[in-house]
N, C-alpha and C positions, 0 to 999 in steps of 0.2 A: 122139293129142296130148291129148285131152284126159287122157290115164295121165297123161302127164309132168306135169302142173302140179297134179293128184293125189300126185300122189308131195313135189312141191315142198310142198305142203300140211303134209302129213303130217311130212313131215321138219321144221317150222317149229314147227311145234306138238312136239314132240316134243322140239329143242329150247329152245323157250322165248324163239326168235327171228321177225322179220317176217320174211313169205313174200316180201317185194320185197328181201331183204335174199339169198336163195336164193337167186333165179330172178336179181339181178345176177349174182349168181357160177357160174351157168349160163352166161351171156351172154358172162364173162369166159376162162370154160374154154370157150368155143367160139372167138375170137377168140386165144387161143393157142393151141389144134389146127389153126387154118386155116395160120398163119403157118409152121407148122412142115411144115404137108403143101405148100401150094404153094409156099414158099420165095422170096416175092416181096417188093417195100417198097412193095405197095397196102396205102393205106388198107383197114380192114376193120368192117363194123359187124354186130353181130348184133339181129333180132326174132322177138320170142314176139308172137305170139297164138291167139288160145283155138280157132280154126279150121286157121288154117295151121300153126301148130307152130312150131319154131324155123325161122330164115332166115338163110339168111347173103349178105349183098353188100358186094360193091367200091365204092367211093365214089370216084370220080372228076373234079375240076374241069374244064371245056368252054372251052376258051381260043381263040384265034385261031392261034397257035404253040406246037408242041410243044416243049416242053425234056425232061420226064421221063414219056414215059411211063406210067410207073408210075401216076402222080398226077395227068397231064392225057388230055386225049383232044379230038378236036376236033368241031366244030358240027354236021359230016355227021355221024357216029357215034353224035352225043349224041341226035341228032333220031330215030334208027335205031331208040333205046330210047326217048325220050319227046320225042313230037313238040312238045312244050311247051318243050323246053330252047333256051336263049337263050346267049351268051357271060356267061360269071360263076357261069353257076346249077349247081348241083352234080347230078351224075346215081349212081343208086346199081346195082349190075351185079349182078344174080343170080350167086352163085355154089353149086354143087349142094355137099350137105351130105354125104353117100351116099361122097363119095370121101375123107373124111377117115379112114378105115383107123381100124384097130385098136390104132393103137399112140397116133394122135391121141386114140382115146375113152378110152384110160387116162391119157393124159397131163390129159385133161379133169376124169377122174376125180380125178382127186389135185386140181387147182387148187379144183375142187367143195370138198372135204373140208378143204382151207385156210381156204378163204373162212367158211365155216360154225364150222369151227375158232375159228375168230379173232373172229366176229358172235357167238358162244356165251360167248366172253370176255369181251366185252364187255358182253353182256349181263349174265352174273353178277357183272362186276364192280362194275354202279350196281348190282346189287341189295344183295352183301352188304359194300361198301366201309363205308357209314354203320353198320353192322351191328357193328363190332369190339369186343370185351370183352361182348357178349351171351352168354347162355345159353344153347344150342342143346341139343336133346334130338337123338341122332345112333343109326344103327347101325351094325356091323363090319360093312362089305362084306367085306374082303380083305385079304388079310397079303403087305405084298413089304415081306419082307429083314427091318430090324430097324422099317422104319415097320409103321400101320396105314391102309388105307383107308377112310372110313365115307362112311356117305351120309347125306347132308340132306336126300334128295326131291328137289327139284329138281337138285340138282348132288353130284357127288362130293368131299370132302377129304380132307385130307392130317392123320394124328395123326403126328407123328414120333416117334422113341425119346428124344431129349431133352422134349419135354412133357410125356412118360408117367410118372407116378409111379415109385417101385421096387418101392413096394409091393403094385402092383397087375398083373395076368396077364387080356390078354383073349384071348375066342375068336371067331371066325367067326358072325354073329349075335347075337353083346351087345350091350344095348341101355347105352349111357354116355352124359352129361350134360356135355359143354365151352364152353369159352368160345372165341370166336372171333381169332382170334390177329392172324391177318393175313391180308391180300385180297392175290395177287400174279398180276399181271393177264400179267405175259409169263413164268409159268413155265411147263415144257413137261406137266406134270401136270395135275394141280388145281389151279385155280390161289388156294384157302379151306382155310387153318393154321388148324386147331385147336389145343388144348391142352387136359390137364388137371393141369399142373405152374405153370399162371401163375398170379398172388395176387389175380389178377380171379377165379376160381376161387369159391374161399372168399368173396368181395365178395356177387357173384350167388347163394350160396345163403344166407349170410345176409340178404338180402335178402329171398327167398323163405321161408325160416323164422320172422323175425323181423317182427311187423306194425309195430313200431316205427321198424325202420329202413324199410322201404316205404314208411310217412307220413311221413318225413323229422323226425319225433321225434328220432330216435341217429342220428348221422351216423358212415359208418367215415371215421375223418381219416388212416390209416395202413395198411398192407398189408404185411408182411416175411413169405416165407414160403421153407423149402428143403423142396419139395416131397417125401414120404414120410418127414420128419424130424416138424422140428415148423411151426407158423404163429402169429406175434406180432401180434394185429390190436388198433390203438387206435381207442377208440369216444368221441364226448361228445354228450351229452346236450342239446338247447335247452333243455324243459322241466326243473327245478332237484324237479320232484316226481316225474321218472321216474328212476330208475337206472339208467344205461345198460349198464354190468358185469352187473346182474342178470339185465336186460329180452334179452341174449345168452344167458347162460346158459339162462334158463325155470326155471319148476318143476321143481326137483327133479337141473333141469341135461340138461331133454328137448329144448331146444332146439339145445342144441352138442351134444349128443350123436346127434345126428340128423344132423348134419354132420359129426362124427367117423366118423360109419357109411358116410358117402358117401363120405370122403376115405381110407376102409380102415385104420381107427385112426389116423390122425395127430395127432401131437399140437396142443392148440390156444390159445393164453394172449391169453383176453381182458383190456387192457389202459385204463386210463382216462387220456385224456387230457387236458395242460395245456398252456397257453401256456408256464409255466417249465420252462425247459430242465431244471434242477435237480428237481426235482420226476418231471416226465416220467421224465427219466432212471432216477428212484428206481423209477417201476411198470415201465417197459420193461427195467431187470435183475432183476426178479425171476423165482425165488421167492428170488434173496439178499439177504441182508440190507447196506443202503448206511450205511458210517460218515459220511461228507462227498461232495460235489461240490465240485469245483473250476473255473471256466471258463476256461481261459484264453486262448484265441484268439474270442471275442466271433461276429465277422467270417467269418474263418475256420471256425466252428462247429468248434470244436475243445477237448474238455473234460477233466478227468483225475477219477478215478471212486477215495475211498480204500472201501475193505472190510478188514474183522479179517480175519487171518492164517488163520481155519478156516473162512472166507467167498470165499478166492480160487477155489478150483477151482469153486465152485458157479455165481458170477457171471459165469464165462469157461465154462463149460461144458465140453462133448465135445466135443473139437475146435478148442473155440472157437467154437461155435455160435449158445451164449445171448448173447456179447456183439457176434458180429456180426449176428442178427439185431437187436436192438435198435439200432446204428449204422444201419443200413439202416429200422429203422422210423423214425428220430429223422432222419436227415440229417445223424448230429454222425460224427466220427471222437471214438474213447471210448478214453482210455489207463488199464486198472485196472489198481494198485498195493494191495497189501497197507500193511498201517502199517510192518512193520519194512520194507518195504522206500522206504518215505516214507522213516522217521529215516532209513533212513542214505541216500537221496540226498539230504538236508535237511543231513548232517554231512559228507557230501561237499562238497556245495558251500559251507558256510560256510567250512571248511577251505581251500579255492581261493580267496577270495575275503580273506579278509587275519585278520589275529593277531588277536586278542583276545577279548572276552569273547561266546559264541554269542549271536544274536540268540534263538536259543529258549529259552534263560535267560527269555523275559517272558514263555513261555507260565503260568512258574508262578507271574506277579504277575495274572494274569487276562487278558492279551494270547490273541484269537481265533488257532488255528492257522490260518486260514486269511487270517488280516492277516500272517500269519510268514513263510505263506508266498507270499504278497505281495511281503513283502519281499525275502524270499529271491531273488524271480526277480527283483529291481528292483536285484540287485547290493550289497543292504546287506544286510549278515551278519552285523554286531559291533554290538555294545549300546552302545559308542562313537560309531558313524559313525552309528546312530541320533537318539542326543542330540545330535552338532551338527546335525541340520538343523533347517531352517525348517516351518513348518506346509506353508506352500505348496511347499515341495521336497518333504514328503511327499506333497503331495494330486496331483504331476505323475506318480508312481509307479502305474502300472495295477495297478487292485482297489483301489486305498486313496481312502475318499472323508472327508466331514468328520470324519463320525463315527468312522472307523476312526484317523485322526489325534487324536482324543479320544484314543479309547483305547488309542494308541498312548505318549500323552501323562505316563496315569495311570499305564501302566506301568514307564514310564521312571521317573517321581517313585517309586515304591512303591522302583525297585531301590532307587535309589538313596540315597533313606528311610533301608533298610533296613540297609546298605551304614555308612553314617554311625553308624544306631545301633549295629553289629555295634560299631565302631572307639570309641567316648567312654566307656563301662562300664571298656573295658581300660584307658584312660588314665588314670581317679580311681581303679580299686583298686590303683593302684603300689603297692608296701609301704614303708612307715613308718618314718622312720626308726628304730630300738629306744632307747629310755630307756636311758640309762644311772647307777648308784650309784658317785659316789669311793669311797673306802673310807681308811682308815686311814692308808694308805703316798702319797694322791692319784692310785693308779689307778684311771680311769673302768674298772668291769666294766658289762657287760650286764646290765638286770633281766629277770629270767623274768616272768609270771604267778602267782599262787598262789593256788589255789582254796584257800576256807574253807569248811570246810560246821558249822553252827550248830545244834546239839540240842537244841536248845528250840523252835526255828520250824522247818526242815530246810531253810533259804534258802541259797541259795549266793552269794557273793561275791567278787568276784577282785578283788587288789591287786595291787603290785608288790611284789617282794621281792629283796632284792639275794643273788646267790653267794655260793657258802663261807659260814664258821659267822659267824652274827650271833646275838648276844646276846638269848635270847626274853624275853618278854616274863613280869612277876613274877607273873602269876598262870595260865600255864602254861608247858609246856614244848612246843618246837620240836622232832618227829621230824624226825629224820637221813631226807628223799628227795631225791631231783633232780630241781628244778623245784616241786615243790609242798609244801604245808606242812600240815597237822592239824591246830587247833584243839579240846583237850583241857580243859574248864574242871577245875579240882582239888573235891580231895571234902571235903565242909561238915566247919569243926572241931570235933573234940567239945569 
């Protein structure tokens, strides 16, 4: 019997569980085997002692009148077993364990394994439940289909296919670093699930490689990852003398290159975190250059990003990867549009709203495009409608504040001022009534200007002259020329 107790101790040490749990499992297995073998409704108890080993007992209560023989016995029968028995006491009757048989032993073995497995799961759960997200060193133990089973030391863990990077392939015996993703108490196989595709793996690798992150000087604010493709990580420095991005990159990129090698060449974008959503979006969408960012719904975290036509494909990325990772990193919904798309959208929106001078004209008079966008989204599509609104009405539009109202009023005044200036000269420069000359017959004829050139001074003078034949002055001749006359002075008299 000592060998049984030693076997229980060895088993408990191998599985890392308490020996009493194994012993209780053996007792439960013996009770189940006894009920199957004896096929009675008696109550059974199992007992274990170092000298006598496992003992099986049927338990009955001493009564005066027996109603259930399987559960009760008379006082006379009880005193034959135990002389101190009395009414109401409990008597244990020994039952032979040798008679249980091979089938009962097999049943007992299954029960023991089940109990030990349940105890082992409880132990593993208590040990690893608080270690989710921790970086662990594992060894590939075997391959099960597309999944891998790795050795954690005390137990096994599963590395599913979905938690593997597409750039990686492993074989039995390889050492890999993973993060604990999940601890499942009810799993049939290994209850611990590890991952090589989770963003926490990148976080833990940076903590190991960058001392500033480990000591808390630099904080990882957010991380978005598509395993095997690209990772975007946002960092912030608590010390303004420490460059957060530079600390993560390291001298000549040594720190980040070490992590890239661990991830088998996966691309990593290190971005400076900002509380300002506009600034953060500008950094998150790198390497694309952003023209402007419009916050559409601040509460719903929805923004619109406008880029140059040549930067649109770069901002979206391959299969939308760049904008998808940026949206995941920020936690915002991002709409990316080119300048041409935004221009067409504004024109369509204006044409649908009403007829009149489009409000986009005010951009030429110094109004910001973001303010024009806010007016259009507020169903204000024409200059006439803007001009008829009070400052209070304008401030009620989302995205319009007091400063924007002042800019709107200034642009409106500039627009109408230029329109008035363009109309005023046209009225002043109306053609004057032509001067007339009354000839000898009393008929008025129009007078056209005549240009005279003086030979001595070279000056030019204009004076009216009647059309038709008119007597020339005594000092000169009139050269026949319609609309102009040249005065030639006579030669000196000899």
